[in-house]
VMD Tcl script that draws the C-alpha trace (Angstrom):
set ca {
  {23.41 26.51 29.48}
  {26.65 28.53 29.57}
  {29.48 27.34 31.74}
  {31.82 29.98 33.15}
  {35.27 29.30 34.64}
  {37.22 32.10 36.23}
  {40.92 32.00 37.00}
  {43.91 34.15 37.72}
  {43.26 35.36 41.17}
  {45.78 35.38 43.99}
  {47.47 37.29 46.81}
  {49.15 40.56 45.90}
  {50.45 43.59 47.75}
  {48.86 47.03 47.52}
  {49.87 48.55 44.17}
  {50.23 45.17 42.50}
  {48.59 43.76 39.40}
  {46.68 40.67 38.38}
  {45.04 39.46 35.21}
  {41.82 37.47 35.51}
  {40.43 35.21 32.82}
  {36.91 33.85 32.27}
  {36.37 31.04 29.83}
  {32.83 30.55 28.60}
  {31.35 27.55 26.89}
  {27.91 26.29 25.96}
  {26.63 29.06 23.77}
  {27.64 31.64 21.17}
  {29.94 33.77 23.27}
  {30.49 36.63 20.88}
  {26.97 38.07 20.88}
  {26.73 38.74 24.58}
  {27.81 41.73 26.70}
  {30.01 40.23 29.43}
  {30.81 41.61 32.81}
  {33.14 41.06 35.70}
  {31.55 41.14 39.12}
  {32.99 40.96 42.60}
  {31.69 40.08 46.02}
  {33.50 40.98 49.21}
  {32.58 39.23 52.55}
  {29.31 40.49 53.89}
  {28.55 42.52 50.79}
  {26.43 42.21 47.76}
  {27.87 41.18 44.42}
  {28.63 44.23 42.28}
  {29.42 44.82 38.65}
  {32.81 46.37 38.22}
  {33.33 46.26 34.44}
  {31.48 45.22 31.32}
  {32.28 44.91 27.61}
  {29.91 44.71 24.65}
  {30.31 42.29 21.83}
  {31.86 45.15 19.85}
  {34.38 45.90 22.58}
  {32.82 48.94 24.24}
  {33.82 48.93 27.92}
  {32.26 50.46 30.98}
  {33.62 50.60 34.51}
  {32.42 51.24 38.00}
  {33.84 54.49 39.38}
  {35.74 52.55 42.02}
  {37.92 50.83 39.39}
  {37.98 53.30 36.57}
  {41.55 54.01 35.43}
  {42.90 50.98 37.25}
  {41.07 48.00 35.67}
  {40.79 47.12 31.98}
  {38.32 44.65 30.56}
  {38.87 42.96 27.23}
  {37.62 39.90 25.34}
  {38.81 37.47 22.75}
  {35.79 36.12 20.91}
  {37.89 33.51 19.11}
  {38.76 32.04 22.49}
  {35.41 32.61 24.19}
  {37.29 34.41 26.92}
  {36.96 37.71 28.76}
  {39.80 39.21 30.71}
  {40.18 41.69 33.56}
  {43.56 43.37 33.90}
  {43.76 44.91 37.36}
  {46.47 47.38 38.29}
  {47.18 49.64 41.28}
  {45.31 47.16 43.45}
  {44.01 48.30 46.82}
  {42.93 46.34 49.91}
  {39.32 47.27 49.14}
  {39.59 45.35 45.88}
  {39.75 42.16 47.96}
  {36.82 39.97 46.87}
  {35.81 36.91 44.92}
  {35.58 37.86 41.25}
  {33.09 36.36 38.87}
  {32.09 36.78 35.25}
  {28.66 36.58 33.72}
  {26.29 38.37 31.38}
  {25.89 42.07 31.99}
  {23.47 42.96 33.13}
  {22.83 39.71 34.95}
  {19.26 38.49 34.69}
  {18.24 36.66 37.85}
  {17.57 33.02 37.12}
  {19.49 32.96 33.80}
  {23.04 31.64 33.90}
  {24.61 29.91 36.85}
  {27.62 31.51 38.50}
  {31.05 29.94 38.26}
  {33.20 29.30 41.25}
  {34.81 32.64 41.02}
  {38.49 33.47 41.68}
  {39.73 34.98 44.92}
  {41.67 38.21 44.86}
  {43.34 39.29 48.05}
  {45.23 42.55 48.31}
  {47.40 42.98 51.36}
  {48.16 46.35 52.87}
}
mol new
graphics top color blue
foreach p $ca { graphics top sphere $p radius 0.5 }
foreach p [lrange $ca 0 end-1] q [lrange $ca 1 end] { graphics top cylinder $p $q radius 0.2 }
display resetview
């Protein structure tokens, strides 16, 4: 089964930037569409960005123009560059297959992003 380890979160002020990383192991990384998800307190987990094995990216409207997803198949890693951060971006960020199939991969521990106003 795939193992996913997210990193790069932290505390930033409104307007700041962060770069998240997700390292995957345990399967052939390059063939899967990967996504970044986030879950704020009291809310459901939502998909914010995804990238196909060929590098085609899609974004939720809430992050379009501010976030950029990328991947390095040689390093089995997917990234999320976040800019112009807002307090409403505060959440725990996770990576996984996109779309996520219930009961497939486990979730990693996530990485906390906190944006102060």
